ZAMARGU-4260 file (C-alpha; in steps of 0.2 Angstrom, whole numbers, plus 5000, padded with zeros to 4 digits):
<rodrens>
0) 4876/5024/5047 | 4885/5042/5047 | 4897/5038/5061 | 4904/5020/5054 | 4903/5030/5039
5) 4918/5038/5046 | 4925/5024/5052 | 4926/5015/5035 | 4931/5032/5027 | 4949/5028/5035
10) 4948/5007/5034 | 4949/5008/5017 | 4956/5024/5013 | 4972/5010/5024 | 4968/4993/5011
15) 4971/5005/4997 | 4984/5009/5000 | 4991/4995/5005 | 4987/4989/4989 | 4992/5001/4980
20) 5011/5001/4987 | 5014/4986/4995 | 5026/4980/4978 | 5036/4995/4975 | 5038/4997/4998
25) 5043/4981/4999 | 5051/4975/4985 | 5061/4996/4987 | 5065/4988/5009 | 5070/4971/5007
30) 5075/4967/4991 | 5093/4974/4985 | 5089/4986/4974 | 5101/5000/4976 | 5109/5012/4966
35) 5128/5015/4967 | 5135/5032/4964 | 5145/5026/4949 | 5129/5015/4941 | 5120/5033/4944
40) 5134/5041/4933 | 5132/5032/4919 | 5114/5031/4918 | 5112/5048/4919 | 5128/5055/4905
45) 5117/5040/4895 | 5101/5051/4896 | 5107/5066/4895 | 5117/5061/4879 | 5101/5051/4870
50) 5091/5066/4876 | 5098/5076/4860 | 5097/5064/4848 | 5081/5071/4838 | 5076/5049/4838
55) 5077/5049/4855 | 5063/5061/4861 | 5047/5051/4855 | 5054/5038/4866 | 5039/5033/4883
60) 5043/5037/4897 | 5058/5049/4894 | 5052/5065/4904 | 5050/5053/4918 | 5064/5044/4917
65) 5073/5062/4918 | 5062/5068/4932 | 5066/5051/4939 | 5085/5053/4938 | 5082/5071/4945
70) 5074/5063/4962 | 5091/5052/4964 | 5103/5068/4962 | 5094/5075/4974 | 5093/5058/4985
75) 5113/5057/4984 | 5116/5073/4985 | 5108/5073/5001 | 5117/5056/5007 | 5102/5044/5006
80) 5102/5028/5000 | 5096/5030/4980 | 5082/5012/4978 | 5080/5015/4958 | 5062/5014/4950
85) 5058/4999/4936 | 5051/5014/4926 | 5071/5018/4926 | 5079/4999/4925 | 5065/4995/4911
90) 5068/5011/4901 | 5085/5006/4899 | 5084/4987/4897 | 5074/4990/4884 | 5082/4980/4867
95) 5076/4991/4856 | 5085/5005/4866 | 5104/4996/4868 | 5111/5006/4853 | 5108/5023/4857
100) 5111/5019/4876 | 5127/5010/4874 | 5129/5007/4891 | 5143/4997/4900 | 5143/4978/4903
105) 5144/4981/4924 | 5130/4994/4922 | 5117/4982/4912 | 5123/4968/4923 | 5118/4977/4940
110) 5101/4983/4931 | 5098/4964/4928 | 5100/4963/4944 | 5089/4975/4950 | 5074/4969/4938
115) 5078/4948/4945 | 5074/4958/4962 | 5061/4967/4959 | 5050/4951/4953 | 5056/4937/4968
120) 5049/4952/4978 | 5035/4956/4968 | 5031/4939/4969 | 5033/4936/4986 | 5020/4949/4987
125) 5008/4940/4978 | 5010/4926/4992 | 5008/4938/5007 | 4992/4945/4999 | 4985/4927/4997
130) 4989/4923/5016 | 4978/4939/5023 | 4965/4933/5011 | 4966/4916/5016 | 4969/4921/5035
135) 4956/4930/5034 | 4942/4917/5029 | 4947/4909/5043 | 4946/4923/5057 | 4928/4927/5051
140) 4922/4911/5063 | 4932/4916/5076 | 4927/4935/5074 | 4908/4930/5079 | 4912/4919/5093
145) 4923/4936/5100 | 4907/4949/5095 | 4896/4936/5107 | 4909/4936/5120 | 4911/4956/5122
150) 4905/4968/5110 | 4907/4970/5091 | 4913/4986/5092 | 4929/4980/5106 | 4931/4968/5090
155) 4930/4979/5078 | 4944/4992/5085 | 4957/4979/5093 | 4956/4970/5074 | 4959/4989/5069
160) 4972/4992/5081 | 4981/4976/5076 | 4978/4979/5056 | 4986/4996/5057 | 5001/4990/5070
165) 5003/4976/5057 | 5004/4986/5041 | 5019/5002/5051 | 5027/4983/5054 | 5031/4983/5036
170) 5045/4998/5040 | 5052/4991/5054 | 5052/4972/5049 | 5068/4969/5039 | 5067/4952/5032
175) 5050/4950/5021 | 5049/4930/5026 | 5043/4937/5043 | 5031/4951/5034 | 5021/4933/5034
180) 5016/4936/5053 | 5013/4955/5047 | 5000/4948/5035 | 4989/4939/5047 | 4986/4956/5056
185) 4981/4963/5040 | 4969/4947/5040 | 4964/4949/5056 | 4957/4967/5049 | 4951/4963/5034
190) 4939/4949/5038 | 4934/4962/5054 | 4931/4976/5039 | 4922/4965/5028 | 4909/4964/5042
195) 4907/4970/5057 | 4901/4989/5052 | 4888/4981/5041 | 4884/4969/5057 | 4881/4985/5064
200) 4872/4994/5054 | 4858/4984/5052 | 4851/4987/5069 | 4848/5006/5062 | 4840/5003/5050
205) 4822/5002/5043 | 4821/4984/5033 | 4811/4993/5019 | 4823/5004/5014 | 4839/4992/5019
210) 4844/4995/5003 | 4846/5008/4997 | 4855/5015/5014 | 4868/5000/5013 | 4871/5009/4995
215) 4874/5025/5002 | 4885/5016/5014 | 4895/5010/5000 | 4901/5026/4995 | 4913/5025/5010
220) 4922/5012/5001 | 4923/5020/4982 | 4928/5039/4992 | 4943/5033/4999 | 4948/5024/4985
225) 4949/5040/4974 | 4956/5050/4989 | 4970/5035/4991 | 4974/5038/4973 | 4974/5055/4972
230) 4983/5058/4987 | 4994/5046/4993 | 5003/5050/4975 | 5007/5066/4980 | 5011/5062/4998
235) 5025/5049/4990 | 5034/5061/4977 | 5031/5077/4988 | 5035/5074/5006 | 5041/5054/5008
240) 5053/5059/4996 | 5049/5043/4986 | 5051/5031/4997 | 5033/5022/4997 | 5034/5012/5010
245) 5028/5025/5020 | 5013/5024/5013 | 5009/5007/5021 | 5016/5018/5038 | 5002/5031/5031
250) 4987/5018/5030 | 4994/5009/5047 | 4991/5026/5055 | 4972/5029/5045 | 4967/5011/5055
255) 4971/5021/5071 | 4961/5033/5068 | 4948/5020/5061 | 4952/5011/5077 | 4947/5026/5087
260) 4931/5032/5080 | 4924/5014/5082 | 4922/5016/5100 | 4910/5035/5096 | 4896/5021/5085
265) 4879/5020/5095 | 4877/5000/5092 | 4857/4999/5091 | 4858/4980/5093 | 4868/4980/5109
270) 4861/4993/5116 | 4843/4983/5114 | 4850/4968/5119 | 4856/4976/5136 | 4842/4982/5140
275) 4831/4967/5142
</rodrens>
């Protein structure tokens, strides 16, 4: 159980990175959400002006938007591509603020287009998520057959490696339609994560304490969730420069680590079978 706990930790850490950052990662890299210097300058002038107005100080997310604008400026100064955050876009698109913001029509049109692009990307991510879930249901039956031919450890390790490559491919693939292929690999990994660790574990647990140990084992689903929510946000903001797509790459690397750790697990049932 201790050996598998490490495998579970890195497997579920990867999954939570995907669930948290796929939408922002895909929309920011595969859809037109970039800001040019002129649009940014207009937004910056407006945010600086309204920040001095007493009425605006009560606006929700004002300080967060100012923080995002500072990050955008740093990226422009470094010659990097700047992608608008939805926090900034929705702040400036808020109809209740239009009288104070007084945005130029070109700026308004661009922000509305960015919001449309984001919504289109988010809708596509919803479809992608449905695909990997559906494919996982199909692969669950095939994994059982493959485990009989090879071993549960081998099947789980290969599934995690394919899942890791699939997560990293989100960074490489430019056409969002082709991400459907990546989701097939993630579906394979998802099916294996839901089945193989538990199949391996049951062979080494006393039957009269199965429920207790399974409950403890599930701690290593909750712990990586907490870690992902805590660490990834910090990494994206500080180390990755706001590039959320790199959180998916981190998840892919985490799955590789899990795949390597699987090979050090002692599958008691398979050892017994080999001896007999």
